[in-house]
N, C-alpha and C positions, 0 to 999 in steps of 0.2 A: 406443461400439462394443464388442462382445464381444471380449475378449482371446483370443489363441490358447490353446487348451486349456481355455477357460472352459466349453465344453460338457461336458468330462469332470468338472470340479469341481462342476458343478451336479447330477451324477448321485449317487444314493444308493449306499451300499456294495454292496447286492445288484445294482443296475443296472450298477455297474462290473464286478463279477464276471461277470455275464451277458455284457456286451460283450467282456470279455477272453476268455471261453470261446468265444463265437461267432467272433471273429476269429482265434483260435488255430486252429480247425478250418478256417476259410476259408483260412488260410495254408497248410494241408496241401494244399488243392486247387491253390493257386497254385504251391506247391513241386513238385507232381506235374507240372504243365504245363512248368515251366522245367527240371526235372531230366531228363525223358525225352522230352517232346513237342518242345520247342524244339531240343534237342540232336540230334534224330533226322534233321534235314534234311541235315546234312553227310555222315554215313555212308550214308544211304539214297538220296541223290540228291535233286534238286529236286522231281521229280514224286512219287516214292514217299514222300520225307521230308515233303513238304507234306501228303500224305494222312494220314500217321501223326500229324503235329502236329495236324491238324484233328480226328482221332479222339480223341486225348488231350485236346484242348481241350473237346470235347463231354463227355467223362467228367468232367473237372475242373469244368465248369459244372454238370453234374448233381450232383456232390458239393457244390458251393457251395449250390445250392438245397436239397438234402437237409439240409444242416447247419442252415439257417435254419428250415425247416419242422419239423425234429425238435426243435430247442430251443424253438420256439414251442409244440409239442405237449407238451413236458416241463413247460412253465409253464402249461399249460391254456388257451392262447390259440387253439388250432385242433385239429381231430381228428388222430388219428395218420395220418401220410402213408404208409399201407400200399402204395398203388399206386406211389408214388414209390420206396419201398424195393425193391419187386420189380423195377421198371424199372432201378434202379441195379445190382441184382444181375445181371439179365440182360445189361445192357450191359457190365458188368465181365467176365462170363464170355465174352461174344462177342469183346471186344477181346483178352482173354488168349488165346483160341483162335486168333484171327487172327494175333497176334504170334508164337505158337508155330508156326503154319503158315508164317509168313514166315521164321522162323529155319531151318525144315527145308527149305523148297522155294523160298525167295526167291533173288534174284540172288547169284551166287557172287562176291561182292566182300568185300574186307576191311572189317570193322566192321559188316556187315549183321546177322550173328548176334548180335553184342554189343548193338547198338541194339535189335533185336527182343527179346532177352532182358531188357534193361532195362525196356522197355515192359511185357513180360509180368509181371516181378516187382513193379514199382511199382504197376501197376494192381491186382494181386491182393492187395497189402498195404494200400493205401489204401481200396479199395472196401469190404471187410468191416468195416474200422475205422469208416468213416463210417456204414455201415448200423447199427452197434451203437448209435449215438446215438438211433435211432428205435425201439428195442425196450426193453421195461420189465424183462424178466427178464435177470439177469446170465448165467445158464446159456445162455439163447438167444443172447445176444451173443457169448459165447465159442464156442458151438456153430456159429455162422455162420462164424467164422474157421476152426474145425476142418473144417467142411464144404468150404470153398474149398481148404484144404490137401489134404484127401483127394481132391478132384476134380483137383487139380494132379498128384498122384501117379498117379491112374488114367489121365489123358489122356497124360501123358508116357510112362507105361509102354506104353500102347496104341500110341503112335507109334514104339515100338521103342527108346526110350532105355534105356541100361543101368540095372539095378535100383538101383545105388548113386547114379547121377545123379538118377534119379527121386525117390529118398528124400531126397537132399540138397536138391533143389529144393523139394520139399514142406515140408521142415523150415524152410527160409528163409521160405517163404510163411507157414507156421504161426507162427513166432516174430514176424515183422514184423506180421502182421495181429492176433495176440493182443496185442501191445504197443499198437497203435493202439486196439484195442477196449477194453483196460484203461484207457487214457487217457480214452476216451470215457465209460466207465462211471464212473470216478472223478470226472471233470469234472461229469457230471450229478448225481452224489451230492453233491458239494461245492456246486454251484449251488443245489440244493434245500435243503441244510442252511443255507446263508446266508440264503435267503429265509425259511425257517422260524424261524431265530433272530431275524431282523428282525421278523417277525410276532409272535413271543413277546415281544419287547421292547415293541412297541407295545401288545400286550394287557396286559402288566404295567403300563405307564404308564396305560392306561385304567382298570385295576382300582384303581390307586393313587388316581386322581382320583375314582372312584366311592366308594372307601372314605372319602376325605376329605369328600366331600359327605354321606355317611351320618353321619359323625361330627359334621359341622357341623349337620346336621339334628337329630341327637339332642341336641346342646347347646342349640339353639334351642328344641326341644320341652321340654327340662327347665326352661329359663328362662321360656318363655312359656306353657306348657301350664296350669300352675296359675293364673297371673295372669289369663289370658284366660277360664278357667272362672269365676273369682270375678267378673270384670268382667261376664260375661254374666248371672250370677245376680243381682248387685246392680243391673244395669240393668233386668232384668225386675221386680225388687222395686220399684225406683224408679218404673217405669211404673205398676204397680198402685197404689202409694201416691199417685201424682199423680192417677190417675183417681178416687180416693176423696177427693181434696182434703186429704190428710194432709201436714203440714209435714215429716215425716221423709223425704220424697222428696228434699229438698235435701241432707240429710245423706248419703243413699246416693249421690247423684251426685257429691258432693265426694269420697267414698271412691273412686268409679270414676275420677275425675280423678287422684287420688293414685296409684292402681294403674297407670293408663296411663303416668304420668310415671316411675314406678318401673320398669315394663317397658321403656320407652324407654332408660333408663339402663343396665339390665342387658344389653339388646341391644348397646348401644355397647361395653360392656365385653367381651362375647363377640367382637365383630368386631375390637376393638382387639387382643385376644389373637391373632387369626388374622393380622392385617395387619402387626403389628410384625415387622420383619426384623432379624436379627442380621447386622451388616456382615461380621464375620469369617467366618461360615458362608456368606454369599452370595459372598464373594470366593473361598473354597475351592470352592464349588459351581460357580461360573462357570468357574474354571480347569479343573475336571474335565470339565465338559460340552464346553467348547471343545476340550480335548485329545482327547476321544472323537470329535469331529467332524473331527479332523485339523488343527486350528488351534492353533499354538503360542501359549500364553498365559503371559505373565510378569506376576507381581504383585510390585510393589516399593513402597518408601517406608515410611511409618510403619505401625504396627499399629493395629487398630481398638479394642484393649483400652483401657478408660478413657474412651471417648467417651460422652457422654450418650445415653440410650436414644432420644430423638426424633431425634438426629442420625444414629445408627446405622440407625434404621428408614428414614429418608428416603434415605440414601446406599445402604442395602441394596437399595431399590427401583430406584435408579439403576443399580446393578451388574446387577440381574436384567434390567431392560429393555435395557440396553446389550448384554449377552450374547445376548439374544434377537434383537436387531437385527443383530448380527454374524453369527448363524447364518442369519437369514432374508433378509438383503439383501447384495448384493455378492459378491465372490469372495475373501474374506479368507484369508490364509495365516498371519498372525500378529496377535496382539493384545497390547497392553501396558496394564496397569492400574497406576496410581500414586496413592497416598494420601499427602497432605501435611497435617500439622497445623501451621498457622502461628499467629501471634499473633492470637487472637480469631476465627479462622475455620478451616474444614477444606475442602481442595480435593481433589476426586477427578477424575481424568482417565482416559478409556478411549480408546485410539487403535488403529485397525486399518488394514490396507493394502488393504481391499476396498471402495472407494467404489462404491455401487450405480449400475448403469447408468442407472436412472431418475432419478438425482440424489438429493441428500439429502432432498428433499421426500418421497420415498417412505418415509422412516423415520418420518414423522409420521402417526399414525393417529387417527381420530376416536374419540369416545365414551370418553374417559378413558384411552386407551392410547397407547403410543408417547411421543414427545417432548412432546406437548401434555399428556398426563397427568402426566409427570414434572414439568413446569413448575408445574402446579397443586399437586402435592404439596409441592414445594420452596417455593412461594410461601407456604404456610401457616406455615412457620418462617423466613420472610424469606430464603430461599435463591434462587439463580439457576442457570440452566442455559444453556450455550452449546454449539452443535453445528454442525458443518459441515466441508467438506473443507479440508485445510491444505496441499495441493500434493502432487505425485508419487503420486497415488492413495491418499493417507492421509485418513482421516476421524477427527476427534477430537471427543469429547463431554466437556465439563468442567462439573462441578457444584461450586458453592461454597455452603457453609452456615455461617452465623455460629455461634460457640459461645455458649451461653447464659451470661449473667452469673452471678456467684457468689451474687448476692442471691436468686435463685430460678430455677427451671427455666422453659423456654419452654412456654407453654400451661398449662392447668389440670392440677395434680398431676403435671406433667412428662410427660404422656402425649401421644400423637398427637392433634392437634386433632379436634374433633367433625366437621368437614367431611370429613376423611379417612375417619373411621369411617362416616359416612353414605354416602360414595362407595363404600366397601367393600360395604355392604349392597346398593347398587344393582347392583354387579357380581356378587356371589355369589348373591343371591336373584333369581329371575326375576320 
């Protein structure tokens, strides 16, 4: 089952900022209702107070909808809610005028003028601030707040209020509405900046991948271009010699065979250079990536320095895949990586507190990736891999690799086995 708060942890950072922004302004609407709508019943009486509460509830609901539509428009998900913004402005002005009329001509009871004045001020402060979410120009956003403040001064002066009172009231409306409008403008700017930063990071990652592919393609071209050209020429020559019945055709085909074998060896060397992973770099990289994702990662135990290259390469891939699984599966908050160098073997364990909802089977993927791919790589150097939940929401992955004997390295020339290189070709080259 999804744990409480799991829906929040599954969101990306921009989505979290958007959710926070959206509900912050929704809270303004809720606060408006409870601060002046709900509290108007007692001083205004049941009948008049219920009507005032209903009117404020309508305004708060309209603000609620305007917030959602305006933020969606900001993110390009829907057109600008121009009609809704004009409706909110008209309703705000109408409620403010009604509240002002109630304060001037309403029942002569204690608290009526105070309650009506509260509705008047809060409505005129929150209304223009919410409208500012739906306009693109900052000048226009602050101009709307200034316009409502000027209208407040004009209406209160027309109703016979003293000049100082009208000025003071309009200043309160101006300061409050400008503050909410500034909050709206800043929140929209921050939201857009976070999304743009996330898009820039994704673009940078895609460019890095594209650059690496180009570099790999150049290396393969440098290795294979000349050999393939010679193979094509010698094959064409062998065909012509064979058609004439010349024995030199056999010599040419032997040379073609030698070049093909040499090309195969060079491709394996190129792939081996790309696929070998430094364990120390992978541990530091995994720690940095997990920390950037908000997952506390602790690396302890022995250091990777001095371990044979095949062992470091195999365990480096274990760390890389384990970090990927922690990010992609479950709701991990912490991860502990421990490296132990025992007598004749190296043990690497990666433990996190976010067991996937779909179970540990979801961490195993086909086609040479995930846990199945790790087992295949470790099997090449007689290593083992165990993975599974260990209770209390913990998932542990343990890789054990034997250290090569001093008489000689594991595999030919101490390199990653040919099967791993061939598997790398199948993954990198389409």
